[in-house]
FIKOL-142314 format. One record per atom (N, C-alpha, C): residue in three letters; x, y, z. Coordinates in nm, 2 decimals. Example, Ala and Ser with C-alpha at 12.3 -4.5 7.8 and 13.67 -1.06 7.14 Angstrom:
2
REC ALA 1.32 -0.57 0.78
REC ALA 1.23 -0.45 0.78
REC ALA 1.32 -0.33 0.78
REC SER 1.28 -0.22 0.71
REC SER 1.37 -0.11 0.71
REC SER 1.29 0.00 0.79
***
This chain:
199
REC UNK -0.45 1.64 0.15
REC UNK -0.47 1.78 0.12
REC UNK -0.44 1.80 -0.03
REC UNK -0.50 1.90 -0.09
REC UNK -0.47 1.94 -0.22
REC UNK -0.49 2.09 -0.24
REC UNK -0.41 2.15 -0.33
REC UNK -0.41 2.29 -0.35
REC UNK -0.30 2.34 -0.44
REC UNK -0.30 2.47 -0.45
REC UNK -0.20 2.54 -0.53
REC UNK -0.06 2.51 -0.48
REC UNK 0.03 2.47 -0.58
REC UNK 0.17 2.44 -0.55
REC UNK 0.25 2.48 -0.66
REC UNK 0.24 2.60 -0.71
REC UNK 0.31 2.64 -0.83
REC UNK 0.46 2.66 -0.80
REC UNK 0.49 2.68 -0.67
REC UNK 0.63 2.70 -0.63
REC UNK 0.66 2.63 -0.50
REC UNK 0.79 2.64 -0.46
REC UNK 0.82 2.57 -0.33
REC UNK 0.75 2.62 -0.21
REC UNK 0.73 2.75 -0.20
REC UNK 0.66 2.81 -0.09
REC UNK 0.52 2.77 -0.08
REC UNK 0.45 2.76 -0.19
REC UNK 0.31 2.71 -0.19
REC UNK 0.30 2.56 -0.16
REC UNK 0.40 2.49 -0.21
REC UNK 0.40 2.34 -0.17
REC UNK 0.42 2.33 -0.02
REC UNK 0.52 2.40 0.03
REC UNK 0.55 2.40 0.18
REC UNK 0.42 2.44 0.26
REC UNK 0.35 2.54 0.21
REC UNK 0.23 2.59 0.28
REC UNK 0.12 2.48 0.27
REC UNK 0.11 2.42 0.16
REC UNK 0.01 2.31 0.15
REC UNK 0.04 2.20 0.25
REC UNK 0.16 2.15 0.25
REC UNK 0.20 2.04 0.34
REC UNK 0.18 2.09 0.49
REC UNK 0.21 2.21 0.51
REC UNK 0.19 2.26 0.65
REC UNK 0.04 2.27 0.69
REC UNK -0.05 2.27 0.60
REC UNK -0.19 2.29 0.63
REC UNK -0.25 2.16 0.69
REC UNK -0.18 2.05 0.68
REC UNK -0.22 1.92 0.74
REC UNK -0.18 1.92 0.89
REC UNK -0.27 1.87 0.97
REC UNK -0.24 1.85 1.11
REC UNK -0.17 1.71 1.12
REC UNK -0.04 1.71 1.11
REC UNK 0.03 1.58 1.10
REC UNK 0.03 1.51 1.23
REC UNK 0.01 1.58 1.34
REC UNK 0.01 1.51 1.47
REC UNK -0.11 1.41 1.49
REC UNK -0.21 1.43 1.40
REC UNK -0.32 1.33 1.40
REC UNK -0.29 1.21 1.32
REC UNK -0.18 1.21 1.25
REC UNK -0.14 1.09 1.17
REC UNK -0.02 1.02 1.22
REC UNK 0.07 1.08 1.30
REC UNK 0.19 1.02 1.35
REC UNK 0.24 1.09 1.47
REC UNK 0.33 1.03 1.54
REC UNK 0.39 1.08 1.66
REC UNK 0.52 1.16 1.62
REC UNK 0.55 1.25 1.71
REC UNK 0.67 1.34 1.69
REC UNK 0.80 1.25 1.68
REC UNK 0.80 1.14 1.76
REC UNK 0.92 1.06 1.76
REC UNK 0.91 0.94 1.66
REC UNK 0.82 0.95 1.57
REC UNK 0.80 0.85 1.47
REC UNK 0.89 0.87 1.35
REC UNK 0.86 0.80 1.24
REC UNK 0.94 0.81 1.12
REC UNK 0.85 0.82 1.00
REC UNK 0.89 0.88 0.89
REC UNK 0.81 0.90 0.77
REC UNK 0.90 0.89 0.65
REC UNK 0.83 0.87 0.54
REC UNK 0.89 0.88 0.41
REC UNK 0.80 0.96 0.32
REC UNK 0.86 1.03 0.22
REC UNK 0.78 1.11 0.13
REC UNK 0.82 1.06 -0.01
REC UNK 0.72 1.02 -0.09
REC UNK 0.74 0.99 -0.23
REC UNK 0.67 1.10 -0.31
REC UNK 0.75 1.15 -0.40
REC UNK 0.70 1.27 -0.48
REC UNK 0.71 1.24 -0.63
REC UNK 0.60 1.27 -0.70
REC UNK 0.61 1.26 -0.85
REC UNK 0.55 1.39 -0.91
REC UNK 0.60 1.42 -1.03
REC UNK 0.56 1.54 -1.10
REC UNK 0.65 1.65 -1.09
REC UNK 0.65 1.74 -1.19
REC UNK 0.73 1.86 -1.19
REC UNK 0.65 1.97 -1.25
REC UNK 0.70 2.10 -1.24
REC UNK 0.64 2.21 -1.31
REC UNK 0.75 2.31 -1.34
REC UNK 0.72 2.43 -1.37
REC UNK 0.82 2.53 -1.41
REC UNK 0.91 2.57 -1.29
REC UNK 0.85 2.57 -1.17
REC UNK 0.93 2.61 -1.05
REC UNK 0.99 2.49 -0.98
REC UNK 0.91 2.38 -0.97
REC UNK 0.96 2.26 -0.90
REC UNK 1.00 2.16 -1.00
REC UNK 1.13 2.16 -1.03
REC UNK 1.18 2.08 -1.15
REC UNK 1.24 1.95 -1.11
REC UNK 1.24 1.92 -0.98
REC UNK 1.31 1.80 -0.93
REC UNK 1.22 1.73 -0.83
REC UNK 1.19 1.60 -0.85
REC UNK 1.10 1.53 -0.75
REC UNK 1.17 1.52 -0.61
REC UNK 1.30 1.51 -0.61
REC UNK 1.36 1.50 -0.48
REC UNK 1.35 1.63 -0.40
REC UNK 1.36 1.74 -0.47
REC UNK 1.34 1.87 -0.41
REC UNK 1.20 1.89 -0.36
REC UNK 1.10 1.84 -0.44
REC UNK 0.96 1.85 -0.39
REC UNK 0.94 1.77 -0.27
REC UNK 1.00 1.65 -0.26
REC UNK 0.99 1.56 -0.15
REC UNK 1.05 1.62 -0.02
REC UNK 1.16 1.69 -0.04
REC UNK 1.23 1.75 0.07
REC UNK 1.15 1.87 0.13
REC UNK 1.08 1.95 0.04
REC UNK 1.00 2.06 0.08
REC UNK 0.88 2.01 0.17
REC UNK 0.82 1.90 0.13
REC UNK 0.71 1.84 0.20
REC UNK 0.76 1.79 0.34
REC UNK 0.87 1.72 0.33
REC UNK 0.93 1.67 0.46
REC UNK 0.97 1.78 0.55
REC UNK 1.02 1.89 0.50
REC UNK 1.06 2.00 0.58
REC UNK 0.93 2.06 0.65
REC UNK 0.82 2.07 0.57
REC UNK 0.70 2.13 0.63
REC UNK 0.65 2.04 0.75
REC UNK 0.66 1.91 0.73
REC UNK 0.61 1.82 0.83
REC UNK 0.70 1.83 0.96
REC UNK 0.83 1.82 0.94
REC UNK 0.92 1.82 1.06
REC UNK 0.92 1.95 1.13
REC UNK 0.91 2.06 1.05
REC UNK 0.90 2.20 1.11
REC UNK 0.78 2.21 1.19
REC UNK 0.66 2.15 1.15
REC UNK 0.54 2.16 1.23
REC UNK 0.56 2.09 1.36
REC UNK 0.62 1.97 1.36
REC UNK 0.64 1.89 1.48
REC UNK 0.74 1.97 1.57
REC UNK 0.84 2.02 1.51
REC UNK 0.94 2.10 1.59
REC UNK 0.88 2.22 1.66
REC UNK 0.79 2.28 1.60
REC UNK 0.73 2.40 1.65
REC UNK 0.63 2.36 1.76
REC UNK 0.56 2.25 1.75
REC UNK 0.46 2.21 1.84
REC UNK 0.51 2.13 1.96
REC UNK 0.61 2.05 1.93
REC UNK 0.66 1.95 2.04
REC UNK 0.80 1.96 2.07
REC UNK 0.88 2.04 2.00
REC UNK 1.02 2.05 2.01
REC UNK 1.09 1.92 1.99
REC UNK 1.03 1.84 1.91
REC UNK 1.08 1.71 1.87
REC UNK 1.03 1.69 1.72
REC UNK 1.10 1.61 1.65
REC UNK 1.07 1.59 1.51
REC UNK 1.08 1.44 1.47
REC UNK 1.00 1.40 1.37
REC UNK 1.01 1.26 1.32
REC UNK 1.14 1.25 1.24
REC UNK 1.18 1.12 1.22
REC UNK 1.30 1.09 1.14
REC UNK 1.25 1.05 1.00
REC UNK 1.34 1.04 0.91
REC UNK 1.30 0.99 0.77
REC UNK 1.35 0.85 0.77
REC UNK 1.27 0.76 0.72
REC UNK 1.30 0.62 0.71
REC UNK 1.24 0.57 0.58
REC UNK 1.32 0.54 0.48
REC UNK 1.26 0.51 0.35
REC UNK 1.20 0.37 0.34
REC UNK 1.26 0.27 0.42
REC UNK 1.22 0.13 0.40
REC UNK 1.09 0.10 0.48
REC UNK 1.09 0.13 0.61
REC UNK 0.97 0.09 0.69
REC UNK 0.93 0.21 0.78
REC UNK 0.87 0.31 0.71
REC UNK 0.83 0.43 0.79
REC UNK 0.70 0.40 0.87
REC UNK 0.67 0.48 0.97
REC UNK 0.54 0.47 1.03
REC UNK 0.43 0.52 0.94
REC UNK 0.45 0.62 0.86
REC UNK 0.36 0.66 0.76
REC UNK 0.44 0.70 0.63
REC UNK 0.38 0.66 0.52
REC UNK 0.44 0.70 0.39
REC UNK 0.35 0.80 0.33
REC UNK 0.41 0.91 0.28
REC UNK 0.33 1.02 0.22
REC UNK 0.36 1.02 0.07
REC UNK 0.25 1.02 -0.01
REC UNK 0.27 1.03 -0.15
REC UNK 0.22 1.17 -0.19
REC UNK 0.30 1.24 -0.28
REC UNK 0.26 1.37 -0.33
REC UNK 0.27 1.36 -0.48
REC UNK 0.16 1.41 -0.54
REC UNK 0.15 1.41 -0.69
REC UNK 0.13 1.56 -0.73
REC UNK 0.23 1.61 -0.80
REC UNK 0.23 1.74 -0.86
REC UNK 0.19 1.74 -1.00
REC UNK 0.08 1.81 -1.04
REC UNK 0.04 1.82 -1.18
REC UNK 0.02 1.97 -1.21
REC UNK 0.11 2.03 -1.28
REC UNK 0.10 2.17 -1.32
REC UNK 0.11 2.25 -1.19
REC UNK 0.01 2.34 -1.17
REC UNK 0.02 2.43 -1.05
REC UNK -0.04 2.37 -0.93
REC UNK -0.09 2.24 -0.93
REC UNK -0.16 2.19 -0.81
REC UNK -0.09 2.06 -0.77
REC UNK -0.10 2.04 -0.64
REC UNK -0.04 1.91 -0.58
REC UNK -0.15 1.85 -0.49
REC UNK -0.14 1.72 -0.48
REC UNK -0.23 1.64 -0.39
REC UNK -0.14 1.56 -0.30
REC UNK -0.17 1.56 -0.17
REC UNK -0.09 1.49 -0.07
REC UNK -0.18 1.38 -0.02
REC UNK -0.13 1.25 -0.02
REC UNK -0.20 1.14 0.02
REC UNK -0.12 1.06 0.13
REC UNK -0.19 0.98 0.21
REC UNK -0.12 0.88 0.29
REC UNK -0.13 0.75 0.22
REC UNK -0.02 0.68 0.22
REC UNK -0.01 0.55 0.16
REC UNK -0.05 0.45 0.27
REC UNK -0.18 0.40 0.27
REC UNK -0.22 0.30 0.37
REC UNK -0.19 0.16 0.33
REC UNK -0.14 0.14 0.21
REC UNK -0.10 0.00 0.17
REC UNK 0.04 -0.04 0.22
REC UNK 0.13 0.05 0.20
REC UNK 0.27 0.02 0.24
REC UNK 0.34 -0.07 0.15
REC UNK 0.32 -0.05 0.02
REC UNK 0.39 -0.14 -0.08
REC UNK 0.29 -0.16 -0.19
REC UNK 0.33 -0.24 -0.29
REC UNK 0.24 -0.27 -0.40
REC UNK 0.12 -0.35 -0.36
REC UNK 0.00 -0.30 -0.39
REC UNK -0.12 -0.37 -0.35
REC UNK -0.13 -0.51 -0.42
REC UNK -0.07 -0.53 -0.53
REC UNK -0.08 -0.66 -0.59
REC UNK -0.01 -0.77 -0.52
REC UNK 0.09 -0.73 -0.43
REC UNK 0.17 -0.83 -0.35
REC UNK 0.08 -0.89 -0.25
REC UNK 0.06 -1.02 -0.26
REC UNK -0.03 -1.10 -0.17
REC UNK 0.04 -1.15 -0.04
REC UNK 0.18 -1.15 -0.05
REC UNK 0.25 -1.20 0.07
REC UNK 0.31 -1.34 0.06
REC UNK 0.27 -1.41 -0.05
REC UNK 0.32 -1.55 -0.06
REC UNK 0.45 -1.56 -0.15
REC UNK 0.48 -1.46 -0.23
REC UNK 0.59 -1.47 -0.32
REC UNK 0.72 -1.42 -0.26
REC UNK 0.82 -1.51 -0.26
REC UNK 0.95 -1.47 -0.20
REC UNK 1.04 -1.43 -0.32
REC UNK 1.04 -1.50 -0.43
REC UNK 1.13 -1.48 -0.54
REC UNK 1.04 -1.48 -0.67
REC UNK 1.09 -1.41 -0.77
REC UNK 1.02 -1.40 -0.90
REC UNK 1.12 -1.44 -1.01
REC UNK 1.06 -1.48 -1.12
REC UNK 1.14 -1.50 -1.24
REC UNK 1.17 -1.37 -1.31
REC UNK 1.21 -1.38 -1.44
REC UNK 1.25 -1.26 -1.52
REC UNK 1.13 -1.17 -1.55
REC UNK 1.01 -1.23 -1.58
REC UNK 0.89 -1.16 -1.61
REC UNK 0.77 -1.22 -1.54
REC UNK 0.76 -1.20 -1.41
REC UNK 0.65 -1.26 -1.33
REC UNK 0.52 -1.19 -1.37
REC UNK 0.42 -1.28 -1.36
REC UNK 0.28 -1.23 -1.38
REC UNK 0.24 -1.18 -1.24
REC UNK 0.19 -1.05 -1.24
REC UNK 0.15 -0.99 -1.11
REC UNK 0.03 -1.07 -1.06
REC UNK 0.02 -1.08 -0.93
REC UNK -0.09 -1.16 -0.86
REC UNK -0.23 -1.11 -0.90
REC UNK -0.25 -0.98 -0.90
REC UNK -0.38 -0.93 -0.93
REC UNK -0.42 -0.95 -1.07
REC UNK -0.32 -0.95 -1.16
REC UNK -0.35 -0.98 -1.30
REC UNK -0.39 -1.12 -1.32
REC UNK -0.32 -1.21 -1.25
REC UNK -0.35 -1.35 -1.26
REC UNK -0.49 -1.38 -1.21
REC UNK -0.53 -1.31 -1.10
REC UNK -0.66 -1.32 -1.05
REC UNK -0.76 -1.27 -1.15
REC UNK -0.73 -1.16 -1.21
REC UNK -0.82 -1.10 -1.32
REC UNK -0.84 -1.20 -1.43
REC UNK -0.73 -1.27 -1.47
REC UNK -0.75 -1.37 -1.58
REC UNK -0.84 -1.48 -1.54
REC UNK -0.83 -1.52 -1.41
REC UNK -0.92 -1.63 -1.36
REC UNK -1.07 -1.58 -1.37
REC UNK -1.09 -1.46 -1.33
REC UNK -1.22 -1.40 -1.33
REC UNK -1.27 -1.39 -1.47
REC UNK -1.19 -1.34 -1.56
REC UNK -1.23 -1.32 -1.70
REC UNK -1.26 -1.45 -1.77
REC UNK -1.19 -1.56 -1.73
REC UNK -1.20 -1.69 -1.79
REC UNK -1.34 -1.76 -1.75
REC UNK -1.39 -1.71 -1.64
REC UNK -1.51 -1.76 -1.58
REC UNK -1.49 -1.87 -1.48
REC UNK -1.36 -1.91 -1.46
REC UNK -1.33 -2.01 -1.36
REC UNK -1.37 -1.98 -1.22
REC UNK -1.36 -1.86 -1.18
REC UNK -1.40 -1.83 -1.04
REC UNK -1.55 -1.85 -1.01
REC UNK -1.63 -1.85 -1.11
REC UNK -1.77 -1.88 -1.10
REC UNK -1.80 -2.03 -1.07
REC UNK -1.70 -2.12 -1.12
REC UNK -1.71 -2.26 -1.10
REC UNK -1.58 -2.32 -1.07
REC UNK -1.53 -2.29 -0.94
REC UNK -1.39 -2.33 -0.91
REC UNK -1.37 -2.48 -0.89
REC UNK -1.48 -2.56 -0.90
REC UNK -1.46 -2.70 -0.89
REC UNK -1.42 -2.76 -1.03
REC UNK -1.42 -2.68 -1.13
REC UNK -1.38 -2.73 -1.26
REC UNK -1.23 -2.74 -1.27
REC UNK -1.18 -2.82 -1.36
REC UNK -1.04 -2.83 -1.39
REC UNK -0.98 -2.70 -1.44
REC UNK -0.86 -2.67 -1.41
REC UNK -0.79 -2.55 -1.46
REC UNK -0.66 -2.58 -1.52
REC UNK -0.64 -2.52 -1.64
REC UNK -0.51 -2.54 -1.71
REC UNK -0.44 -2.41 -1.71
REC UNK -0.31 -2.41 -1.67
REC UNK -0.23 -2.29 -1.67
REC UNK -0.14 -2.29 -1.80
REC UNK -0.18 -2.20 -1.89
REC UNK -0.10 -2.20 -2.02
REC UNK 0.03 -2.13 -2.01
REC UNK 0.06 -2.06 -1.90
REC UNK 0.18 -1.98 -1.89
REC UNK 0.30 -2.06 -1.85
REC UNK 0.28 -2.16 -1.76
REC UNK 0.39 -2.25 -1.72
REC UNK 0.51 -2.17 -1.67
REC UNK 0.48 -2.07 -1.60
REC UNK 0.59 -1.99 -1.54
REC UNK 0.62 -2.02 -1.40
REC UNK 0.59 -1.92 -1.31
REC UNK 0.62 -1.94 -1.17
REC UNK 0.49 -1.98 -1.10
REC UNK 0.38 -2.01 -1.17
REC UNK 0.26 -2.07 -1.11
REC UNK 0.17 -1.97 -1.05
REC UNK 0.18 -1.84 -1.08
REC UNK 0.09 -1.74 -1.02
REC UNK -0.05 -1.77 -1.04
REC UNK -0.09 -1.81 -1.16
REC UNK -0.23 -1.84 -1.19
REC UNK -0.28 -1.95 -1.10
REC UNK -0.20 -2.06 -1.09
REC UNK -0.24 -2.17 -1.01
REC UNK -0.25 -2.14 -0.86
REC UNK -0.15 -2.06 -0.82
REC UNK -0.15 -2.02 -0.68
REC UNK -0.28 -1.93 -0.65
REC UNK -0.31 -1.84 -0.74
REC UNK -0.43 -1.75 -0.72
REC UNK -0.55 -1.84 -0.72
REC UNK -0.56 -1.94 -0.81
REC UNK -0.67 -2.03 -0.82
REC UNK -0.69 -2.11 -0.69
REC UNK -0.57 -2.16 -0.64
REC UNK -0.58 -2.23 -0.51
REC UNK -0.63 -2.14 -0.40
REC UNK -0.59 -2.02 -0.40
REC UNK -0.64 -1.93 -0.29
REC UNK -0.79 -1.90 -0.31
REC UNK -0.84 -1.89 -0.43
REC UNK -0.98 -1.87 -0.45
REC UNK -1.05 -1.99 -0.41
REC UNK -1.00 -2.11 -0.45
REC UNK -1.07 -2.24 -0.41
REC UNK -1.07 -2.26 -0.26
REC UNK -0.97 -2.21 -0.19
REC UNK -0.96 -2.23 -0.04
REC UNK -1.02 -2.11 0.03
REC UNK -1.07 -2.01 -0.04
REC UNK -1.13 -1.89 0.02
REC UNK -1.03 -1.82 0.11
REC UNK -0.91 -1.80 0.06
REC UNK -0.81 -1.72 0.13
REC UNK -0.81 -1.58 0.07
REC UNK -0.84 -1.49 0.16
REC UNK -0.85 -1.35 0.12
REC UNK -0.72 -1.29 0.06
REC UNK -0.73 -1.21 -0.05
REC UNK -0.60 -1.15 -0.10
REC UNK -0.54 -1.07 0.01
REC UNK -0.41 -1.08 0.03
REC UNK -0.34 -1.00 0.13
REC UNK -0.34 -1.06 0.27
REC UNK -0.41 -1.17 0.29
REC UNK -0.41 -1.23 0.42
REC UNK -0.27 -1.27 0.47
REC UNK -0.19 -1.30 0.38
REC UNK -0.05 -1.35 0.41
REC UNK 0.05 -1.23 0.42
REC UNK 0.01 -1.11 0.39
REC UNK 0.10 -1.00 0.39
REC UNK 0.15 -0.98 0.53
REC UNK 0.27 -0.95 0.55
REC UNK 0.33 -0.92 0.68
REC UNK 0.31 -0.78 0.73
REC UNK 0.28 -0.69 0.65
REC UNK 0.27 -0.55 0.69
REC UNK 0.18 -0.47 0.60
REC UNK 0.10 -0.38 0.66
REC UNK 0.02 -0.29 0.59
REC UNK 0.05 -0.15 0.63
REC UNK 0.05 -0.05 0.54
REC UNK 0.09 0.08 0.57
REC UNK 0.01 0.15 0.68
REC UNK -0.11 0.11 0.70
REC UNK -0.20 0.18 0.80
REC UNK -0.17 0.13 0.94
REC UNK -0.09 0.02 0.96
REC UNK -0.08 -0.04 1.09
REC UNK -0.01 0.05 1.20
REC UNK 0.07 0.15 1.15
REC UNK 0.14 0.24 1.24
REC UNK 0.08 0.38 1.23
REC UNK -0.03 0.39 1.16
REC UNK -0.10 0.52 1.14
REC UNK -0.18 0.55 1.27
REC UNK -0.17 0.67 1.33
REC UNK -0.24 0.70 1.46
REC UNK -0.39 0.67 1.46
REC UNK -0.45 0.68 1.34
REC UNK -0.60 0.66 1.34
REC UNK -0.64 0.52 1.31
REC UNK -0.54 0.43 1.30
REC UNK -0.56 0.29 1.28
REC UNK -0.64 0.23 1.40
REC UNK -0.73 0.14 1.38
REC UNK -0.81 0.08 1.49
REC UNK -0.77 -0.07 1.49
REC UNK -0.67 -0.11 1.57
REC UNK -0.62 -0.24 1.57
REC UNK -0.72 -0.35 1.60
REC UNK -0.81 -0.32 1.70
REC UNK -0.91 -0.42 1.74
REC UNK -1.00 -0.46 1.62
REC UNK -1.04 -0.36 1.54
REC UNK -1.13 -0.39 1.43
REC UNK -1.05 -0.47 1.32
REC UNK -0.93 -0.42 1.30
REC UNK -0.84 -0.49 1.20
REC UNK -0.82 -0.64 1.24
REC UNK -0.79 -0.66 1.37
REC UNK -0.76 -0.80 1.41
REC UNK -0.89 -0.88 1.40
REC UNK -1.00 -0.82 1.43
REC UNK -1.13 -0.90 1.41
REC UNK -1.15 -0.94 1.27
REC UNK -1.12 -0.84 1.18
REC UNK -1.14 -0.87 1.03
REC UNK -1.04 -0.98 0.99
REC UNK -0.92 -0.97 1.03
REC UNK -0.82 -1.07 1.00
REC UNK -0.85 -1.21 1.05
REC UNK -0.90 -1.21 1.18
REC UNK -0.94 -1.34 1.24
REC UNK -1.06 -1.40 1.16
REC UNK -1.15 -1.32 1.12
REC UNK -1.27 -1.37 1.04
REC UNK -1.22 -1.43 0.91
REC UNK -1.13 -1.36 0.84
REC UNK -1.07 -1.40 0.72
REC UNK -0.99 -1.53 0.73
REC UNK -0.92 -1.54 0.85
REC UNK -0.84 -1.66 0.87
REC UNK -0.93 -1.78 0.90
REC UNK -1.04 -1.76 0.97
REC UNK -1.13 -1.87 1.00
REC UNK -1.19 -1.92 0.87
REC UNK -1.23 -1.83 0.78
REC UNK -1.28 -1.87 0.65
REC UNK -1.18 -1.94 0.56
REC UNK -1.05 -1.90 0.57
REC UNK -0.95 -1.96 0.49
REC UNK -0.92 -2.10 0.55
REC UNK -0.92 -2.12 0.68
REC UNK -0.90 -2.25 0.74
REC UNK -1.00 -2.35 0.70
REC UNK -1.13 -2.30 0.70
REC UNK -1.24 -2.39 0.66
REC UNK -1.23 -2.42 0.51
REC UNK -1.20 -2.32 0.43
REC UNK -1.18 -2.33 0.29
REC UNK -1.07 -2.43 0.25
REC UNK -0.96 -2.43 0.33
REC UNK -0.85 -2.52 0.30
REC UNK -0.89 -2.66 0.33
REC UNK -0.96 -2.68 0.44
REC UNK -1.01 -2.81 0.48
REC UNK -1.11 -2.87 0.37
REC UNK -1.20 -2.78 0.32
REC UNK -1.29 -2.83 0.22
REC UNK -1.22 -2.86 0.09
REC UNK -1.12 -2.78 0.05
REC UNK -1.04 -2.80 -0.07
REC UNK -0.96 -2.93 -0.06
REC UNK -0.90 -2.96 0.06
REC UNK -0.82 -3.08 0.08
REC UNK -0.91 -3.20 0.07
REC UNK -1.03 -3.19 0.13
REC UNK -1.13 -3.30 0.12
REC UNK -1.17 -3.34 -0.02
REC UNK -1.17 -3.24 -0.11
REC UNK -1.20 -3.27 -0.25
REC UNK -1.09 -3.33 -0.33
REC UNK -0.97 -3.31 -0.27
REC UNK -0.85 -3.36 -0.34
REC UNK -0.79 -3.28 -0.44
***
């Protein structure tokens, strides 16, 4: 949803305009991330609480039950962006940084983000000819080489991620998602075999 949110009442009204029961269950859990301020809403935490209040009040009125707040692993994460007199409310269907591929457990002091490493590979032209030799000039945690190996083995970005934000969303279609994951895994298995055969 998006609309006027010059003050707390307008923000609450905007958040209340969404039919939240189509996105989550009354006994579920949510998190609200809020960014932006204006003359009336001067604190992001205050803005997040107003949106959360609108959501739980709607559930309480309809079902006499309300979702809980869970910051780490909510069923749905709601992002609110306030700019001047207007706010936009989004659902976070990723559930974390999109650049996280799922293979990195630890990082150094200044790790190269996975999507940037992939972008460097594309820009260098290597992804057009992945059979060519590749030199990693960074010599850091190996992100460029890991991304290159994933390209060479046809491993889809995010295939190794353990969780996506849409998996507990009420409108998620698990059968379609599982079919897509299965197809990607089959391609990756074949790609790994082919890459191993080349040495």
